ZAFI-459227 format. One record per residue (C-alpha): residue number from 1; residue in three letters; x, y, z. Coordinates in steps of 0.25 Angstrom, whole numbers, plus 5000, padded with zeros to 4 digits. Each point is the difference from the previous one (the first is absolute). Layout:
BEGIN
<rec NUM "Ala" <X Y Z>>
...
This chain:
BEGIN
<rec 1 "Met" <4776 5032 5138>>
<rec 2 "Arg" <5003 4995 4986>>
<rec 3 "Asn" <5000 5007 4987>>
<rec 4 "Gln" <5009 5011 5006>>
<rec 5 "Leu" <5006 5009 4990>>
<rec 6 "Ala" <5015 5005 4999>>
<rec 7 "Pro" <5003 5014 5004>>
<rec 8 "Gly" <4999 5010 4988>>
<rec 9 "Pro" <4992 5012 4995>>
<rec 10 "Gly" <4986 4999 4995>>
<rec 11 "Ala" <4986 4995 5005>>
<rec 12 "Ala" <5001 4987 5008>>
<rec 13 "Asn" <4989 4993 4992>>
<rec 14 "Thr" <5007 5001 4987>>
<rec 15 "Arg" <5013 4994 5006>>
<rec 16 "Arg" <4996 4988 5007>>
<rec 17 "Val" <5003 4986 4994>>
<rec 18 "Phe" <4985 4997 5000>>
<rec 19 "Asn" <4995 5014 4997>>
<rec 20 "Gln" <4986 4996 5000>>
<rec 21 "Tyr" <5001 4998 5015>>
<rec 22 "Ala" <5004 5008 5012>>
<rec 23 "Arg" <5008 4993 5011>>
<rec 24 "Ile" <4997 4986 5002>>
<rec 25 "Arg" <4999 4994 5014>>
<rec 26 "Ser" <5007 4986 5002>>
<rec 27 "Tyr" <5000 4991 5012>>
<rec 28 "Glu" <5011 4990 5001>>
<rec 29 "Ser" <5006 4991 5010>>
<rec 30 "Ser" <5014 5005 4998>>
<rec 31 "Gly" <5009 5008 5008>>
<rec 32 "Trp" <5014 5000 5007>>
<rec 33 "Thr" <5004 5003 5014>>
<rec 34 "Ser" <5013 4997 5008>>
<rec 35 "Tyr" <5002 5001 5015>>
<rec 36 "His" <5013 4997 5008>>
<rec 37 "Ser" <5002 5002 5015>>
<rec 38 "Leu" <5008 4997 5012>>
<rec 39 "Gln" <4991 4998 5012>>
<rec 40 "Thr" <5005 4999 5014>>
<rec 41 "Ser" <4992 4999 5014>>
<rec 42 "Ile" <5002 4999 5014>>
<rec 43 "Glu" <4991 4995 5011>>
<rec 44 "Lys" <5001 4999 5015>>
<rec 45 "Arg" <4988 4994 5007>>
<rec 46 "Tyr" <4995 5004 5013>>
<rec 47 "Ser" <5011 5000 5010>>
<rec 48 "Ser" <5000 5008 5013>>
<rec 49 "Gly" <4988 5007 4994>>
<rec 50 "Phe" <5007 5004 4987>>
<rec 51 "Leu" <4996 4997 4986>>
<rec 52 "Leu" <5007 5005 4988>>
<rec 53 "Met" <4998 4997 4985>>
<rec 54 "Gly" <5007 5007 4988>>
<rec 55 "Ala" <5001 4998 4985>>
<rec 56 "Tyr" <5009 5007 4990>>
<rec 57 "Thr" <4998 4999 4985>>
<rec 58 "Trp" <5009 5005 4989>>
<rec 59 "Ala" <4993 4998 4987>>
<rec 60 "Lys" <4998 5004 4985>>
<rec 61 "Ala" <4988 4998 4992>>
<rec 62 "Met" <4999 5003 4985>>
<rec 63 "Asp" <4990 4998 4989>>
<rec 64 "His" <4996 5007 4987>>
<rec 65 "Gly" <4987 5006 5005>>
<rec 66 "Trp" <4990 4990 4993>>
<rec 67 "Thr" <4987 5001 5007>>
<rec 68 "Gln" <4986 4997 4995>>
<rec 69 "Asp" <4994 5011 4991>>
<rec 70 "Ser" <5013 5007 5002>>
<rec 71 "Cys" <5000 5014 4995>>
<rec 72 "Cys" <5014 5005 5003>>
<rec 73 "Gln" <5011 4993 4992>>
<rec 74 "Gln" <5007 5010 4992>>
<rec 75 "Asn" <5002 4991 4988>>
<rec 76 "Ile" <4992 4987 5001>>
<rec 77 "Asp" <5008 4994 4989>>
<rec 78 "Asn" <5013 5002 5008>>
<rec 79 "Leu" <4997 4994 5013>>
<rec 80 "Ala" <5015 4998 5003>>
<rec 81 "Ala" <5001 5015 5001>>
<rec 82 "Glu" <4989 4999 5011>>
<rec 83 "Lys" <5010 4991 5009>>
<rec 84 "Gly" <5001 5007 5013>>
<rec 85 "Leu" <4998 5000 5015>>
<rec 86 "Ala" <4986 4994 5004>>
<rec 87 "Pro" <4990 5010 5007>>
<rec 88 "His" <5002 4991 5012>>
<rec 89 "Asp" <5015 5000 5001>>
<rec 90 "Ile" <5005 5004 5014>>
<rec 91 "Arg" <5015 4998 5000>>
<rec 92 "His" <5001 5000 5015>>
<rec 93 "Arg" <4990 4997 5011>>
<rec 94 "Phe" <5002 4997 5015>>
<rec 95 "Thr" <4988 4997 5009>>
<rec 96 "Ser" <5000 4996 5015>>
<rec 97 "Asn" <4992 4999 5012>>
<rec 98 "Ala" <5004 4998 5014>>
<rec 99 "Ile" <4992 4998 5013>>
<rec 100 "Tyr" <5005 5001 5014>>
<rec 101 "Glu" <4991 4996 5012>>
<rec 102 "Ile" <5006 5004 5013>>
<rec 103 "Pro" <5002 4987 5009>>
<rec 104 "Phe" <4993 5006 5012>>
<rec 105 "Gly" <4990 4994 5009>>
<rec 106 "Lys" <4995 4986 5005>>
<rec 107 "Gly" <5009 4989 4994>>
<rec 108 "Lys" <5009 5010 4992>>
<rec 109 "Arg" <5014 5003 5002>>
<rec 110 "Trp" <4998 5012 5009>>
<rec 111 "Gly" <4989 5004 5010>>
<rec 112 "Ser" <4995 4986 5003>>
<rec 113 "Gly" <4999 5004 5014>>
<rec 114 "Ala" <4996 5014 4998>>
<rec 115 "Ser" <4988 5006 5007>>
<rec 116 "Arg" <4986 5001 4992>>
<rec 117 "Ala" <5002 5015 4998>>
<rec 118 "Ala" <5014 4998 4994>>
<rec 119 "Arg" <4995 4989 4991>>
<rec 120 "Leu" <4989 5008 4995>>
<rec 121 "Ala" <5009 5011 4997>>
<rec 122 "Gly" <5012 4992 4994>>
<rec 123 "Glu" <4994 4988 4993>>
<rec 124 "Gly" <4993 4998 4987>>
<rec 125 "Trp" <5009 5011 4992>>
<rec 126 "Gln" <5003 4997 4986>>
<rec 127 "Phe" <5008 5008 4990>>
<rec 128 "Gly" <5001 4998 4985>>
<rec 129 "Val" <5005 5006 4987>>
<rec 130 "Ile" <4998 4997 4986>>
<rec 131 "Ser" <5009 5006 4990>>
<rec 132 "Thr" <5001 5001 4984>>
<rec 133 "Val" <5011 5006 4993>>
<rec 134 "Gln" <5001 4999 4985>>
<rec 135 "Thr" <5004 5007 4987>>
<rec 136 "Gly" <4990 5006 4990>>
<rec 137 "Ala" <4993 4994 4988>>
<rec 138 "Pro" <5004 5004 4986>>
<rec 139 "Gly" <4995 5013 4993>>
<rec 140 "Asn" <4997 5000 4986>>
<rec 141 "Thr" <5003 5013 4992>>
<rec 142 "Ser" <4990 5005 4989>>
<rec 143 "Val" <4998 5012 4991>>
<rec 144 "Ala" <4987 5006 4995>>
<rec 145 "Gly" <4996 5005 4986>>
<rec 146 "Asn" <5001 4987 4992>>
<rec 147 "Ile" <5013 5005 4994>>
<rec 148 "Asp" <5002 4987 4993>>
<rec 149 "Asn" <4986 5001 4994>>
<rec 150 "Val" <4997 4986 5004>>
<rec 151 "Pro" <4986 5002 5008>>
<rec 152 "Asp" <5000 4986 5006>>
<rec 153 "Asn" <5012 5000 5009>>
<rec 154 "Thr" <5006 5008 5011>>
<rec 155 "Asp" <5012 5008 4996>>
<rec 156 "Arg" <5013 5000 5008>>
<rec 157 "Pro" <5010 5011 4998>>
<rec 158 "Asp" <5015 5000 4996>>
<rec 159 "Arg" <5009 4998 5012>>
<rec 160 "Ala" <5013 5008 5002>>
<rec 161 "Gly" <5004 4996 5014>>
<rec 162 "Asn" <4996 4990 5011>>
<rec 163 "Gly" <4990 5009 5006>>
<rec 164 "Arg" <5003 4997 5014>>
<rec 165 "Arg" <5003 5010 5011>>
<rec 166 "Asp" <5009 4997 5012>>
<rec 167 "Asn" <4993 5009 5009>>
<rec 168 "Gly" <4986 5000 4994>>
<rec 169 "Ser" <4989 5007 5007>>
<rec 170 "Pro" <4985 5003 4998>>
<rec 171 "Asp" <5004 5012 4992>>
<rec 172 "Gly" <5008 4991 4990>>
<rec 173 "Trp" <5001 4985 5002>>
<rec 174 "Trp" <5005 4998 4986>>
<rec 175 "Asp" <5009 5009 4991>>
<rec 176 "Pro" <4991 5006 4989>>
<rec 177 "Thr" <5013 5003 4991>>
<rec 178 "Ala" <5002 4985 4998>>
<rec 179 "Phe" <4988 4999 4991>>
<rec 180 "Arg" <4995 5008 4987>>
<rec 181 "Pro" <4989 4998 4990>>
<rec 182 "Gln" <5004 4991 4989>>
<rec 183 "Arg" <5001 5005 4986>>
<rec 184 "Gln" <4987 5001 4992>>
<rec 185 "Phe" <4995 4987 4994>>
<rec 186 "Thr" <5010 4991 5008>>
<rec 187 "Phe" <4999 4991 5012>>
<rec 188 "Gly" <5007 5005 5012>>
<rec 189 "Asn" <5013 4992 5004>>
<rec 190 "Ser" <4997 5000 5015>>
<rec 191 "Gly" <4998 4987 5006>>
<rec 192 "Arg" <4988 4995 5008>>
<rec 193 "Asn" <5000 5002 5015>>
<rec 194 "Val" <5014 5006 5001>>
<rec 195 "Leu" <4998 5009 5013>>
<rec 196 "Thr" <4997 4996 5014>>
<rec 197 "Arg" <4989 5007 5009>>
<rec 198 "Pro" <5002 5003 5015>>
<rec 199 "Gly" <5001 4988 5009>>
<rec 200 "Thr" <4993 4997 5013>>
<rec 201 "Val" <5005 5001 5015>>
<rec 202 "Asn" <4989 4996 5010>>
<rec 203 "Phe" <5000 4996 5014>>
<rec 204 "Asp" <4987 4996 5008>>
<rec 205 "Phe" <5001 4999 5015>>
<rec 206 "Ile" <4990 4994 5010>>
<rec 207 "Thr" <4999 5000 5015>>
<rec 208 "Ala" <4990 4991 5006>>
<rec 209 "Lys" <4996 4997 5015>>
<rec 210 "Ser" <4992 4988 5003>>
<rec 211 "Ile" <4993 5000 5014>>
<rec 212 "Ala" <4994 4987 5005>>
<rec 213 "Thr" <4986 5003 5006>>
<rec 214 "Arg" <4996 4985 5003>>
<rec 215 "Glu" <5006 4987 4998>>
<rec 216 "Arg" <4997 4999 4985>>
<rec 217 "Gln" <4997 5014 4997>>
<rec 218 "Arg" <5009 5012 4997>>
<rec 219 "Leu" <5000 5014 4995>>
<rec 220 "Glu" <5010 5005 4990>>
<rec 221 "Leu" <5003 5014 4998>>
<rec 222 "Arg" <5008 5003 4987>>
<rec 223 "Phe" <5008 5013 4995>>
<rec 224 "Glu" <5004 4999 4986>>
<rec 225 "Phe" <5008 5010 4992>>
<rec 226 "Phe" <5000 4999 4985>>
<rec 227 "Asn" <5012 5006 4993>>
<rec 228 "Ala" <5005 5003 5014>>
<rec 229 "Thr" <5013 5008 4995>>
<rec 230 "Asn" <4991 5009 4991>>
<rec 231 "His" <5009 4997 4989>>
<rec 232 "Pro" <4995 5006 4987>>
<rec 233 "Asn" <4997 4989 4989>>
<rec 234 "Phe" <4998 5008 4987>>
<rec 235 "Gly" <4991 4996 4989>>
<rec 236 "Gly" <5005 4998 4985>>
<rec 237 "Pro" <5005 5012 4993>>
<rec 238 "Ser" <4994 5005 4987>>
<rec 239 "Glu" <5005 4992 4989>>
<rec 240 "Ser" <4997 5008 4987>>
<rec 241 "Ile" <5011 5009 4995>>
<rec 242 "Ser" <4990 5009 4994>>
<rec 243 "Asn" <4994 5003 5013>>
<rec 244 "Ala" <5007 5012 5007>>
<rec 245 "Asn" <5000 4992 5013>>
<rec 246 "Phe" <5008 4989 4994>>
<rec 247 "Gly" <5007 4993 5012>>
<rec 248 "Lys" <4993 5007 5011>>
<rec 249 "Ile" <4992 4994 5010>>
<rec 250 "Phe" <4986 5004 5005>>
<rec 251 "Ser" <4996 4989 5009>>
<rec 252 "Ala" <5004 4991 5012>>
<rec 253 "Ala" <4996 4989 5009>>
<rec 254 "Pro" <4992 5004 5013>>
<rec 255 "Pro" <5009 5006 5011>>
<rec 256 "Arg" <5000 4994 5014>>
<rec 257 "Gln" <4987 4995 5005>>
<rec 258 "Ile" <4997 4996 5015>>
<rec 259 "Gln" <4989 4990 5003>>
<rec 260 "Leu" <4995 4996 5014>>
<rec 261 "Gly" <4992 4987 5002>>
<rec 262 "Ala" <4994 4991 5010>>
<rec 263 "Lys" <4996 4986 4999>>
<rec 264 "Tyr" <4993 4991 5010>>
<rec 265 "Tyr" <5003 4985 5000>>
<rec 266 "Phe" <4990 4990 5006>>
């Protein structure tokens, strides 16, 4: 938004540069972003019934929050003060998937000469796991009340500490004593996206049994476990220091879920 006014007392419409207008929307092909990362991966193709793929990324993404029709820069005339972590910044992320098919049955390492009953019981089993472990996205503090008397922006508070807690919990993920409302008619000195929300730890498991019914037909039974370890993956904490619940968490991703399925191939 353009035609923003500086902090100060008095009615907004008398303090703007072009005081015959309110805020003015502007659309520009401008912006700045930076992304640096170290990316590694490992891959092992099927060997003795085993497949493994994994990837780790150590990254940092920064920008100054410029988006189309943006409402939330504290001071549109000082975008340097908006430089901070990008909303999609994930510092550490590890993903992997592994599949193991028991090499039992006709033409396999074990059980080639087993009886029909033994092959029916022992062949066609497959086990897999998909894992995601990552740190959280940035959190952006704010303060209510239009303390700077600039109605077009989102106020950020003054920062007195780093705000992090070594042993954060849903009852207090961030330290509320690290922030305070700024002085009246001033912009807050806290940076943008200075905090980190909870990360994610998730493991999905699958067990599948394939049963040959005819030469080119088979039945597959699947047992799937989502968030199999039932790890609590918390949502984002409250980000307004004006809220009594600042830093507290009231949401989470779904708990463990179990799904059974059957598929017939013909």
